[in-house]
VOPAGU-2260 file (C-alpha; in pm, 1 decimal, decimal comma):
REM VOPAGU-2260
SITE   aa  ch    i         X         Y         Z
SITE  UNK   A    0    4711,7    5724,7   15654,0
SITE  UNK   A    1    4749,1    5597,6   15335,6
SITE  UNK   A    2    4518,7    5316,5   15195,4
SITE  UNK   A    3    4616,2    5018,0   15021,4
SITE  UNK   A    4    4521,0    5168,8   14658,3
SITE  UNK   A    5    4727,8    5503,3   14738,7
SITE  UNK   A    6    5018,3    5497,8   14494,7
SITE  UNK   A    7    5197,2    5801,4   14706,6
SITE  UNK   A    8    5197,9    6023,8   14980,2
SITE  UNK   A    9    5310,5    6385,7   15010,0
SITE  UNK   A   10    5416,4    6633,3   15294,0
SITE  UNK   A   11    5644,4    6860,7   15449,7
SITE  UNK   A   12    5883,8    6852,2   15734,1
SITE  UNK   A   13    6211,9    6999,2   15858,3
SITE  UNK   A   14    6554,9    6829,3   15793,4
SITE  UNK   A   15    6833,6    6831,0   16030,1
SITE  UNK   A   16    7144,4    6754,0   15828,7
SITE  UNK   A   17    7472,8    6691,2   15987,0
SITE  UNK   A   18    7739,5    6866,1   15771,3
SITE  UNK   A   19    8055,7    6676,2   15874,9
SITE  UNK   A   20    8248,4    6953,9   15984,2
SITE  UNK   A   21    8504,6    6905,2   16113,4
SITE  UNK   A   22    8389,5    6528,0   16143,6
SITE  UNK   A   23    8073,9    6354,2   16202,6
SITE  UNK   A   24    8094,0    6352,6   16578,1
SITE  UNK   A   25    8151,5    6727,7   16611,7
SITE  UNK   A   26    7972,4    6831,7   16327,0
SITE  UNK   A   27    7722,4    7133,7   16274,2
SITE  UNK   A   28    7384,8    7087,0   16169,6
SITE  UNK   A   29    7193,4    7255,5   15886,1
SITE  UNK   A   30    6806,4    7307,5   15951,5
SITE  UNK   A   31    6567,7    7360,2   15655,1
SITE  UNK   A   32    6235,7    7278,0   15535,0
SITE  UNK   A   33    6170,6    6979,3   15287,1
SITE  UNK   A   34    5905,6    6820,0   15097,1
SITE  UNK   A   35    5840,2    6447,2   15146,7
SITE  UNK   A   36    5723,8    6218,9   14876,5
SITE  UNK   A   37    5657,3    5850,2   14958,5
SITE  UNK   A   38    5592,8    5598,8   14669,8
SITE  UNK   A   39    5652,2    5264,4   14531,4
SITE  UNK   A   40    5381,0    5087,6   14764,5
SITE  UNK   A   41    5426,6    4700,9   14825,4
SITE  UNK   A   42    5198,2    4507,0   15025,9
SITE  UNK   A   43    5046,9    4842,0   15149,6
SITE  UNK   A   44    5368,9    5028,8   15256,2
SITE  UNK   A   45    5542,7    5275,2   15061,4
SITE  UNK   A   46    5898,5    5152,0   14979,9
SITE  UNK   A   47    6058,1    5454,8   14875,1
SITE  UNK   A   48    6096,2    5832,7   14979,5
SITE  UNK   A   49    6228,0    6135,2   14808,2
SITE  UNK   A   50    6340,9    6456,2   14991,5
SITE  UNK   A   51    6281,3    6787,2   14791,3
SITE  UNK   A   52    6468,1    7095,1   14931,9
SITE  UNK   A   53    6616,0    7443,1   14819,4
SITE  UNK   A   54    6930,8    7326,8   14975,7
SITE  UNK   A   55    7010,0    6999,6   14833,0
SITE  UNK   A   56    6969,7    6953,0   14466,7
SITE  UNK   A   57    6871,1    6734,0   14299,8
SITE  UNK   A   58    6616,1    6553,6   14512,2
SITE  UNK   A   59    6721,5    6262,5   14725,8
SITE  UNK   A   60    6563,0    5923,4   14698,6
SITE  UNK   A   61    6627,3    5660,0   14937,4
SITE  UNK   A   62    6483,8    5293,8   14955,6
SITE  UNK   A   63    6300,9    5232,6   15289,3
SITE  UNK   A   64    6378,9    4919,3   15472,4
SITE  UNK   A   65    6196,8    4762,4   15742,5
SITE  UNK   A   66    5883,3    4513,5   15809,6
SITE  UNK   A   67    5675,6    4471,2   15508,7
SITE  UNK   A   68    5378,3    4242,8   15574,6
């Protein structure tokens, strides 16, 4: 678990990405490993995440939304 003073966290996992072919409901999924980088802490919670993979370049960064204390 990340502490208040932690500026980032790293890890890895598996992404299941919908390829939307032929459409989103019937789309096939690609499954591949990703590196996960959490950063930009605010009030003890990370607010952004970047996903690194050998399939999608450059890395994708997302704003995390949800409850922040």
